[in-house]
Structures are given as C-alpha cells and as structure tokens.
VOBAKE-70621 format. One record per residue (C-alpha): residue number from 1; residue in three letters; x negated, y, z. Coordinates in nm, 4 decimals. Layout:
seq=NUM type=Ala u=X v=Y w=Z
...
END
This chain:
seq=1 type=Met u=1.7413 v=1.3782 w=-0.5552
seq=2 type=Glu u=1.6992 v=1.4779 w=-0.1529
seq=3 type=Ile u=1.4951 v=1.3050 w=0.1299
seq=4 type=Arg u=1.6485 v=1.3347 w=0.4695
seq=5 type=Asp u=1.6957 v=1.1388 w=0.8005
seq=6 type=Leu u=1.8481 v=0.8285 w=0.7259
seq=7 type=Leu u=2.1148 v=0.8056 w=1.0420
seq=8 type=Pro u=2.2669 v=0.5347 w=1.2258
seq=9 type=Gln u=2.5970 v=0.6770 w=1.2052
seq=10 type=Asp u=2.6082 v=0.7043 w=0.8104
seq=11 type=Glu u=2.6878 v=0.3259 w=0.8165
seq=12 type=Asp u=2.7636 v=0.3669 w=0.4090
seq=13 type=Ala u=2.3718 v=0.4354 w=0.4048
seq=14 type=Val u=2.3118 v=0.1913 w=0.6692
seq=15 type=Arg u=2.4506 v=-0.0813 w=0.4731
seq=16 type=Gln u=2.3024 v=0.0261 w=0.1583
seq=17 type=Ala u=1.9786 v=0.0632 w=0.2298
seq=18 type=Ala u=1.9910 v=-0.3374 w=0.4228
seq=19 type=Ala u=2.1506 v=-0.3909 w=0.0280
seq=20 type=Leu u=1.8683 v=-0.2871 w=-0.1131
seq=21 type=Leu u=1.5890 v=-0.4344 w=0.0948
seq=22 type=Val u=1.7780 v=-0.7984 w=-0.0116
seq=23 type=Ala u=1.7968 v=-0.6576 w=-0.4016
seq=24 type=Ala u=1.4617 v=-0.5419 w=-0.4006
seq=25 type=Phe u=1.2299 v=-0.8422 w=-0.2273
seq=26 type=Ala u=1.4810 v=-1.0873 w=-0.4130
seq=27 type=Glu u=1.2571 v=-1.2090 w=-0.6604
seq=28 type=Asn u=0.8860 v=-1.1356 w=-0.5550
seq=29 type=Trp u=0.9105 v=-1.1921 w=-0.1937
seq=30 type=Pro u=1.2324 v=-1.3832 w=-0.1319
seq=31 type=Asp u=1.2319 v=-1.5253 w=0.2234
seq=32 type=Ser u=1.1693 v=-1.0969 w=0.3434
seq=33 type=Trp u=1.5443 v=-1.0157 w=0.3537
seq=34 type=Pro u=1.7142 v=-1.3217 w=0.2172
seq=35 type=Asp u=2.0429 v=-1.2163 w=0.3201
seq=36 type=Met u=2.2334 v=-0.9316 w=0.4757
seq=37 type=Asp u=2.2428 v=-0.9561 w=0.8288
seq=38 type=Ser u=1.8744 v=-0.9796 w=0.8325
seq=39 type=Ala u=1.8435 v=-0.7077 w=0.5967
seq=40 type=Leu u=2.0398 v=-0.5341 w=0.8585
seq=41 type=Glu u=1.8784 v=-0.6499 w=1.1521
seq=42 type=Glu u=1.5563 v=-0.4726 w=0.9460
seq=43 type=Val u=1.7466 v=-0.1360 w=0.9159
seq=44 type=Gln u=1.8674 v=-0.1075 w=1.2811
seq=45 type=Asp u=1.5360 v=-0.1654 w=1.4026
seq=46 type=Cys u=1.3713 v=0.1054 w=1.1638
seq=47 type=Leu u=1.6247 v=0.3666 w=1.3061
seq=48 type=Ser u=1.4856 v=0.3330 w=1.7146
seq=49 type=Pro u=1.4055 v=0.6621 w=1.7802
seq=50 type=Asp u=0.9974 v=0.6238 w=1.8009
seq=51 type=Met u=1.0581 v=0.5266 w=1.4299
seq=52 type=Ile u=1.0808 v=0.7226 w=1.0944
seq=53 type=Cys u=1.3197 v=0.6100 w=0.8760
seq=54 type=Arg u=1.4033 v=0.8752 w=0.5785
seq=55 type=Ala u=1.6203 v=0.7802 w=0.2612
seq=56 type=Ala u=1.6205 v=0.9043 w=-0.0792
seq=57 type=Phe u=1.9730 v=1.0242 w=-0.1920
seq=58 type=Ala u=2.1233 v=1.0967 w=-0.5509
seq=59 type=Ala u=2.3657 v=1.3611 w=-0.5941
seq=60 type=Asp u=2.6952 v=1.1470 w=-0.5537
seq=61 type=Gly u=2.4989 v=0.9881 w=-0.2165
seq=62 type=Gln u=2.4072 v=0.6909 w=-0.4011
seq=63 type=Leu u=2.0647 v=0.5940 w=-0.1672
seq=64 type=Leu u=1.7996 v=0.5452 w=-0.4208
seq=65 type=Gly u=1.5720 v=0.4151 w=-0.2178
seq=66 type=Trp u=1.4222 v=0.4418 w=0.1895
seq=67 type=Ile u=1.0889 v=0.4489 w=0.3860
seq=68 type=Gly u=1.0228 v=0.3643 w=0.7064
seq=69 type=Gly u=0.7626 v=0.4012 w=1.0000
seq=70 type=Arg u=0.6049 v=0.2441 w=1.2776
seq=71 type=Pro u=0.3852 v=0.4250 w=1.5851
seq=72 type=Glu u=0.0800 v=0.2161 w=1.5850
seq=73 type=Tyr u=-0.1816 v=0.3099 w=1.8578
seq=74 type=Asp u=-0.0735 v=0.5581 w=2.0854
seq=75 type=Gly u=0.0601 v=0.7324 w=1.7547
seq=76 type=Asn u=-0.2816 v=0.7940 w=1.6026
seq=77 type=Val u=-0.1988 v=0.5261 w=1.3361
seq=78 type=Trp u=0.1443 v=0.4451 w=1.1923
seq=79 type=Glu u=0.2939 v=0.1766 w=0.9596
seq=80 type=Leu u=0.4483 v=0.2325 w=0.6395
seq=81 type=His u=0.7350 v=-0.0524 w=0.6323
seq=82 type=Pro u=0.9033 v=-0.1025 w=0.4392
seq=83 type=Leu u=0.9357 v=0.1158 w=0.1068
seq=84 type=Val u=1.2065 v=0.0194 w=-0.1227
seq=85 type=Val u=1.3870 v=0.1920 w=-0.4284
seq=86 type=Ala u=1.6884 v=0.0470 w=-0.6252
seq=87 type=Pro u=1.5573 v=-0.1625 w=-0.8928
seq=88 type=Ala u=1.7905 v=0.0344 w=-1.1087
seq=89 type=His u=1.5501 v=0.3722 w=-1.0098
seq=90 type=Gln u=1.2279 v=0.1782 w=-1.0198
seq=91 type=Gln u=0.9287 v=0.3901 w=-1.1738
seq=92 type=Gln u=1.0946 v=0.7560 w=-1.1938
seq=93 type=Gly u=0.8723 v=0.8753 w=-0.8879
seq=94 type=Ile u=1.1202 v=0.8204 w=-0.6060
seq=95 type=Gly u=0.8359 v=0.5845 w=-0.4230
seq=96 type=Arg u=0.5976 v=0.8506 w=-0.4639
seq=97 type=Ala u=0.8302 v=1.0890 w=-0.3418
seq=98 type=Leu u=0.9275 v=0.8635 w=0.0032
seq=99 type=Thr u=0.5331 v=0.8144 w=0.0440
seq=100 type=Phe u=0.4793 v=1.1482 w=0.0472
seq=101 type=Asp u=0.7424 v=1.2532 w=0.2536
seq=102 type=Leu u=0.6129 v=0.9591 w=0.5017
seq=103 type=Glu u=0.3110 v=1.1221 w=0.4981
seq=104 type=Glu u=0.4312 v=1.4800 w=0.6257
seq=105 type=Gln u=0.6438 v=1.3437 w=0.8821
seq=106 type=Val u=0.3704 v=1.1506 w=1.0418
seq=107 type=Arg u=0.1062 v=1.4822 w=1.0242
seq=108 type=Gln u=0.3352 v=1.6491 w=1.2270
seq=109 type=Arg u=0.3668 v=1.4097 w=1.4935
seq=110 type=Gly u=-0.0073 v=1.4454 w=1.4549
seq=111 type=Gly u=-0.0505 v=1.0884 w=1.3034
seq=112 type=Leu u=-0.4131 v=0.9950 w=1.1505
seq=113 type=Thr u=-0.3918 v=0.7321 w=0.9410
seq=114 type=Ile u=-0.1238 v=0.5349 w=0.7366
seq=115 type=Ile u=-0.1780 v=0.1951 w=0.7087
seq=116 type=Leu u=0.0189 v=-0.0859 w=0.5669
seq=117 type=Gly u=0.0366 v=-0.4570 w=0.4716
seq=118 type=Ser u=0.1410 v=-0.5942 w=0.1097
seq=119 type=Asp u=0.2090 v=-0.9503 w=0.0616
seq=120 type=Asp u=0.0872 v=-1.1667 w=-0.2307
seq=121 type=Val u=0.3310 v=-1.4662 w=-0.1683
seq=122 type=Gly u=0.3408 v=-1.6131 w=-0.5511
seq=123 type=Asn u=0.0605 v=-1.5517 w=-0.6847
seq=124 type=Met u=0.0619 v=-1.1632 w=-0.8149
seq=125 type=Thr u=-0.2407 v=-1.0710 w=-0.7348
seq=126 type=Thr u=-0.6598 v=-1.2905 w=-0.8062
seq=127 type=Leu u=-0.6103 v=-1.3008 w=-0.4038
seq=128 type=Gly u=-0.3257 v=-1.5430 w=-0.4243
seq=129 type=Asp u=-0.3713 v=-1.8716 w=-0.3824
seq=130 type=Ala u=-0.8164 v=-1.7826 w=-0.3314
seq=131 type=Asp u=-1.0257 v=-1.9235 w=-0.0633
seq=132 type=Leu u=-1.0656 v=-1.5633 w=0.1338
seq=133 type=Tyr u=-1.2637 v=-1.7478 w=0.3672
seq=134 type=Val u=-1.5535 v=-1.7184 w=0.0635
seq=135 type=Asn u=-1.7502 v=-1.4135 w=-0.0184
seq=136 type=Leu u=-1.4751 v=-1.2136 w=0.0876
seq=137 type=Trp u=-1.4896 v=-0.8807 w=0.0093
seq=138 type=Asp u=-1.6382 v=-0.9741 w=-0.3445
seq=139 type=Gln u=-1.3211 v=-1.0767 w=-0.3824
seq=140 type=Val u=-1.1543 v=-0.7790 w=-0.2932
seq=141 type=Ala u=-1.3600 v=-0.5784 w=-0.4948
seq=142 type=Gln u=-1.2744 v=-0.7796 w=-0.7602
seq=143 type=Ile u=-0.9060 v=-0.7776 w=-0.7380
seq=144 type=Arg u=-0.7039 v=-0.8098 w=-1.0397
seq=145 type=Asn u=-0.3448 v=-0.6961 w=-1.0829
seq=146 type=Leu u=-0.1273 v=-1.0351 w=-1.2244
seq=147 type=Arg u=0.2565 v=-0.9301 w=-1.1862
seq=148 type=Arg u=0.2800 v=-0.5465 w=-1.0846
seq=149 type=His u=0.2155 v=-0.6370 w=-0.7032
seq=150 type=Pro u=0.2321 v=-0.2805 w=-0.5515
seq=151 type=Tyr u=-0.1603 v=-0.2618 w=-0.4094
seq=152 type=Glu u=-0.2045 v=-0.0557 w=-0.7346
seq=153 type=Phe u=0.0662 v=0.1449 w=-0.6676
seq=154 type=Tyr u=-0.0776 v=0.2311 w=-0.3361
seq=155 type=Gln u=-0.4228 v=0.2842 w=-0.4776
seq=156 type=Lys u=-0.2544 v=0.5751 w=-0.6711
seq=157 type=Met u=-0.1306 v=0.7021 w=-0.3891
seq=158 type=Gly u=-0.4675 v=0.7730 w=-0.2366
seq=159 type=Tyr u=-0.4777 v=0.4600 w=-0.0190
seq=160 type=Thr u=-0.7459 v=0.1949 w=-0.0009
seq=161 type=Ile u=-0.7812 v=-0.2108 w=0.0912
seq=162 type=Val u=-0.9246 v=-0.2052 w=0.4397
seq=163 type=Gly u=-0.9075 v=-0.6126 w=0.5125
seq=164 type=Val u=-0.6407 v=-0.9143 w=0.3893
seq=165 type=Val u=-0.4721 v=-1.1456 w=0.6247
seq=166 type=Pro u=-0.5861 v=-1.4842 w=0.4550
seq=167 type=Asp u=-0.3054 v=-1.7122 w=0.4447
seq=168 type=Ala u=-0.0632 v=-1.4841 w=0.6516
seq=169 type=Asn u=0.2417 v=-1.6025 w=0.4671
seq=170 type=Gly u=0.0899 v=-1.9829 w=0.3967
seq=171 type=Arg u=-0.1920 v=-2.1445 w=0.2900
seq=172 type=Gly u=-0.3100 v=-1.9131 w=-0.0608
seq=173 type=Lys u=-0.0267 v=-1.6252 w=0.0796
seq=174 type=Pro u=-0.2486 v=-1.3646 w=0.1894
seq=175 type=Asp u=-0.1381 v=-1.0037 w=0.3098
seq=176 type=Ile u=-0.3699 v=-0.7550 w=0.1905
seq=177 type=Ile u=-0.3909 v=-0.4417 w=0.4083
seq=178 type=Met u=-0.4588 v=-0.0966 w=0.3097
seq=179 type=Ala u=-0.4947 v=0.2745 w=0.4696
seq=180 type=Arg u=-0.5115 v=0.6176 w=0.4001
seq=181 type=Arg u=-0.6078 v=0.9001 w=0.5753
seq=182 type=Val u=-0.3256 v=1.1433 w=0.6617
seq=183 type=Pro u=-0.4325 v=1.4690 w=0.4749
seq=184 type=Pro u=-0.4351 v=1.7621 w=0.7272
END
C-alpha cells in the first residue's frame, strides 16, 4: 500500500474516490453521498488547494481508501473529513494508516488539533434517539457502541469525545464531536 496525495488530474482515482463514498456510506449514512454527483462534488471540494487529500493505493493502482483534512481556526485546528475505506478492505489497517498520515500532514502544516464529527443517524450508539439535553456528560461517559459505530475506532486512535451536537441530523440523530492533539 502506498499513501500519497489524491490529485485532481488523476480522473480515474477521483472517480474511484467518489464511488467509495457512495459504497461505504450507503448502509449506515445513505443520505451523506447518495449518488456519484454528490460524491464527486465532495471529492472536488477536498481537492481544493488549502485542503489535505490523501489516498491509499494498492500496488495495482486500485484506490483502497482516502482521507480529507480542512483547516479551521487559522490552521491551528484541522477537521478530519471524510475518512473512507473500501468495504472489502476495512479492518486491514488502511483507515489507521490514513489517519496517522493525516496527522503527520497536519503536523507539518503547524496544526495543533484534529477534530471530527461522527454522526449517529441510525441509533448505532446509546446517544442515538436519547434526550441529550438531560445529563449529557453522564450519557457521554456511559456511551455504548450498539452497531459498529466508528467512534470506537477513533478512540483507539487517541481521539476523545469533546462534545455532542444533539439533533444535528434530525430529532434523536446527534453528531459526536471528537478531537485529538497532534503529536509533536
């Protein structure tokens, strides 16, 4: 596997990146990128000059996954958005490698923190369909993963839940906000 910049002129890789968004998010986040047009728009946005857009390629050139980073707060904070790995290649360390690579890219740019939002639109955690306006931090402290929600992946990568946006995606569908200090 090789991780390198996803380049706008590599039209095949750009199309593969868009197809990955549609395929990988279809089951649990179908409204995120429901079709190739919306996915291509997302990839093009991530290819903007001020963004980080890195991709993992197999030896045969197949795109295995990709990650984006958006600068916030004058570059002190970067948002990880999105991270996607081909369903057939998940749980093989590709997401972990892409996340570490993004951290290094952010560190080289002087970033201090990486944040991300991980939506729970399908009651994949105990925060889904809960009244998060009552004892929020108790609920966060007792969060449980019900159906392979990615927050646990990020926790294993050193990210911490730093907030929750209740009803971000509709009533009972929160966005779980996580962050990690960029290692020096």
